[in-house]
N, C-alpha and C positions, 0 to 999 in steps of 0.2 A: 409450657403451655399457656404461659402469660407474660407480659412484658411491661414496664414502665416506659413511657413516650412523652415527649415534650414537643408542643407545637407551637410555632412562631408565625402567624399569619403577616402578610405584607403590609407595609405602611401605605397610607394612601398619599398620592402626590401632591405637591403644594401647588396652590393656585399662583397665576402669573400676574405681576404688575406691569402692565404695558398699555401705551396708548397708541391710537391709531393716527397717522401723520399722512394728510394728502397735501397735494401741491398747491392747492387753494385755501387748506385749512391745516394748519401744523398741529393743532390740538383737536381732532375731530372726534375725540371720546375715548374711554376706555375700551380696550379690546383684549385683555387678559383672560386666557382660557382657564378652565377647571383642571385640577389635578385628577388624575385616573385614581379608581379605586384599587386597594391593594387585594391581592389574590387570597382566597380561602385556602386551609387545609382541609382537604375532604377525605374521609376513609370510606372505602367501597367494597363490599363484599364480592369476592371473585371465586368461581368454582375452580380456577385453574390453580389459585394459590392454596397449598395444603398446610403451611405451619405459619408462626410468628417469627421464626428465625432470620427471615430476610428483611422484616420490618425495620426501618431505621429508628433508634431511639430518639433522634432529633429530626424534626420535621419543620421545613421552612417554606413559605410561599414568596413569590415575586411582589416586590413593591410597586405601586402604581407610578407612573412618569408624571413628571411636573406639567403643568398647563403651558401652552405657548400663545405666540402672539396670534393676532386675527381671530381671537375668541376661539381657537383650537384647543380642545381638551387633550389631556394626556392620556397615553394608552393605560388601560386596565391592567393590573398585574395578572400573571397566569395563575390560575388554580393548581396547587399541588393535590394530586389524586394519589393516595397509597392505597394498594390493593392489600387487601387481608381476607383470611379464609371465611367461608361461610360458617356461621355459628360463632362470630366473635362477639363479645360481650365487651362494652365500654363503660367503664366505671370511674367516679370521682377518685383521684389519687388520695385526697385526705379522708373524705367519708367513707369511701368504698361503695358509695350508693350506686345502683345500676342506672346508666343514663340512656343507654341504647342497646338494641340487641339486633345485630346484622345477621339475620337467620335466613334471608332470601338473597339469591343471586342479583347482584345489580342495586341492591339497598345500600343508601348512603348516610353518612352522618358528618355535619361540619364541626370539625374537631377545633378550629380556630377560625373566627370571622375576619377577613381584612379591614383595613381601616379606610374610612371614607376619604375621597379626594377632597382638598380645600377649594373653595370658591375663589374664582378670578376676580380681578377688580371690577369686571364689567357687571358683576352681580351687585355691588354696592352702589350703582350709579341712582341717583334720585334728583329732585328738582333742587334741594338744598346743595348737592354737591355733585356738579357735573364732571369733576375731575377726581375721582377717588384714587388715593394712593395707597389703597390697603388692599391685602388679600388674605385668604384663610390658608394656614398652614394644615397639611394633611394629617388626618388622625391616625394614631399608631394601631397596628394590628394587634389583636387578642394574642397572649401568651398563655398557654394552658398546659395542664398535665393531665395525664389519663392513665390508668391501667387497662391494658387490653388483656381479656381472659377468654381463651378457646375451649368452647365445648364441642366436642366432635360431633358432626351431623351424620348420624347412622341410624338405620332402621332398627338394629338388633346390637347388643353387647355381649360379648362372651366374658361372663364373671366366673371366677374359680380360683383355687389356691394356685400357688408357683408349682410349675412342673406337671400340671393336670392335664396338660395336651391342647390348651387353647390355641396357640401357634399352629400346632400341627393340623388342627382342624380347619382353621383358616385358610391355611395352604392347600387343604383338600377340596374345600367348597368354593375356592376363589382362585383368582390369579395372583393374589398378593404373595409376597415372598419374605414373611416374617422370619427373623433368626430363630433356630430350633436346636435346641441342645439338652443333653440330659443333666441338667443342673438347674436350680431355682433362679428365678428372677432373670430370664434370659431376655423377656421383653422389657424395656425399661420405658417406653414410650408408645402411645396408643398407636395402632395401625390398622387401617380401614381397607377391607377387601369388598368387591362387588361380586353377588351371586347373580347369575343371569339365569333366566327361565326362557322357556321356549316361546312364550308369547312376547318376548322381548322386554318384558318387566326386569328391571334390574334393582337388587335391593343391597344396600350396605351394611356389613357386618364389622362392628369393631372389637379388634383384639385388646384388650386391657392388660396392663401389669397386674401378676399375682396379688391377691389379698391376703393377708395373715390375720389371726386374731388380734384385736387391737387396733385395725386399720383406722377406725374412726377417730382414734386417739393419737392418730399420725404415728403409729408404729409401721416398720417396713417402709414402703413406698408411701404411706399414708394415705391420706384422703385427697391428695392432690389430683387424682386421676378419676376419683368417684364423680366427680361432675359431668365426665363425658357419657355417662349412661343416664343422665337425666332426661334427654331428649328421646331416648331410644323407645320404640314402640313396644317392643318385647325383649325379654332376655333369656339368654341362654346360661342356665347355671351347669357348669361343666364339673362333673363330680369323677374323681379318680378312682377306679375300681380295684387299682392295685394296692390301695392301703388297707388297713386293719378295719376301720370303722369308717365307711364312706358316708354314712348317714350324718356324722357328726359334722363332716364338711358343709353339707347342705345347711344345716342348722345355724352354724357359724356364719356362713356367707349371708344367709337372709338377715340375721341378727346385726351384722356390720351395715348392710344397706338400709335397714330400719333406723339404726342409730343415727346414720348420715343424713337421712330425710324420711319422715315419717311417711309411710305408704309406698315407698319406692320397692320394697321387696315383694309387695302383692302385685306389682304390675304382671301384666301377661307374661307367661314365661314356659319355658321347656326345661326339663331336668334332662340333661344329657350325661348319661351314665358311660363314660369313655374307659377305653382299655379293656372292653369286654372279651378280649383276646388273652388277658393275663391269667395265669393259674388262679383258681378259686374265684374268678369274677363271676359266674353264675350264680353260685351260692350267696355272694354279697349282694348281687342285684336283686334277689328274693328278699333278703333282709332290709334291704333299701325300700322295697315297694310295700313291705309289711310295716315299717315305720311311718311311711308317708301316709298309707291308707289311700280312701277315695279323695281324688283331687279332679278339678275340671281340666286341669292341664296335663299332658301326657309326659311319661318316662320313656325315653328312648335310648335304648343301649347301642352304642357305636363303637367302633374302632377307627379311630381318625387315621392311624398308621396304615391300616389295611383298606380302608375305605368301606368297612362294614356298615350298613343301614343308613348310608348318607343320604340316598335317595328318599328315604322315608323322613328324614330329619328336614330336608329341604321342602319337602311337600308341605309338612306341619308347619314348616316357618312361614309359607306363604300363606296358609290357611289362616295364622295368626295375624298377618300383616292385612289381609284383605278383611278380616272381621273387625279388628280394633284400629286401624289407622285413621278412619275417618269417621266422623259423626254424621248420621244421615240428614239431621236437621240444617246443620250450617256449613256443611262440607269443609271441616277444617280439623286440624289434627287435635285429638282430645286430650293429649298428654302434654 
């Protein structure tokens, strides 16, 4: 979900040294045209691009053409437009400073500017020099290096331990088909599914690789995927009721999120107690509720495998989204 890229913009075309020759005046004056401008390298957010794997590590733009006779300017170089996923961050390769956030479809960032075309000799005509024999050389285009970092654009993220049933849940509530197997770390990359409602609203849910204690210290798959939940409006804490102490999972997950970014664990959330169909799950659910106590957010017991209580879960997800997604004053996302 990140890639280092180098961008090389087009060189500007050289100006032309040329003189107009007429039958009655073989030295009628300078007529060299200007060189064309070099093309830019442009990054554009595109909703149809889903990952950075197809983005080239070396991007070049076309050079401008040289000027021509009869005051004709050279053709400008074509811009090279590179499509990147929505949610792509552009950082300086050396300082890692954030330069641009392409979080809206169609938003653009000029990664390297093309060089300006050189002036032809007609530009240097003056009263002191009626026959200038000089022209400008086109400027070189910029050569830049960036780090592209992808933050998945999803309304909610599934956060849980490996093998807690996150991928099974995503399969059950959307048309996404993540890999499902009975062993940890089945999910190695984030996957986004779309939940469709009767009023045609569509909400995106991201299935993230499982976290383990110490993930903020780069253990397991580390913190490389935690960035994907920073943009989420709300979170699903997926708790496995088949383990001995489910409450410890919730405590650990919230601690990992808080270590990664202060306040992230307090984002609007739902505690999803999965595998309610497993032996002893009802008793463990009671203990989980006793440990949590009163909370403004709900605890919903489900079975992703058999579809138990999924309608209740999706209804509450929509309530959270409608309540927290937009600020009434400025109509913008508050997270």
